[in-house]
N, C-alpha and C positions, 0 to 999 in steps of 0.2 A: 498834253491836254491840260488846260487850266481848269481848276475846280473851285467853286464857291458854294457855301451853304447859306441860305437866306432864311432867316427866322422872321416870321410875319405875325404882326398883331392886327387884327381886323375888327370891324364892327360886329357886335353880338348878332349871332344868327346868319352871318354872311359867309361863314367858313366854307360850306360846301359849294357855293357859287364861285368863290375865289379858287378853290382847289380845281374846279373844272377849267376855269380860265387859265390857270397856270399850266395845265396839261397840254394846252394848245400853243404854248410859246416855244419857239425854237430855242434849243440849248437847254431847256429844262428836262432833266433826266428822271427825277423822282420828286414826288410830292406826297407828304404825309401830314394828316391832322395830328395835333399833339395835346397833351394835358400839360399844364404848367404855365409858366410865365409867357410863353408864345403859343399862338394858335395853330401855326402850320410851319413845317420845315420843308425847304425846297433845295434839291441839289441841282446846280447849274454848271454845265460844262461847255467849253468852247476851246478850240485851238489857239485863238487869238485873245489875249488878256484884255485888250481894249474892247473887243466885241462883247466879251463877258461882262464888263463894266457897263457897256451900253445896254445890254439886255436887262440888267438889274435896275439901272437908273430909269430907263425910258419905258420898259414893258412891265416889270413887276412892281416897282414902287408906285406907278401911276394907275394901277388897277383900282376901279371903284371899290370903296369900302376898306381899302388897306389903310390902316392908321399909322403904322410905323414898321420899319424893318431893322434888322441887325445882320450884316453881312460878314461871314467869316471866310476869308480867302485862303486857299491852300498854299502851302510853301513848297515851291518846286524842289524835288529831291527828298522830300520828307513824306513819302507815301508808302 
């Protein structure tokens, strides 16, 4: 299973709506609001690494009110 953690910055006040949208995306396994430099952290999993990248690029990054993201990809064998 391929895993990525996506840190999300969003427009002020839009956190709850984005969290709800993220919960309905296939491959999204966990979503948490955070304090600090990023507003939301999302755990994304898929068997196919290319599909994982596609979900991040076309589904998460394109949500309304998402300003920026930082993606941390898991390294196979280091879990």
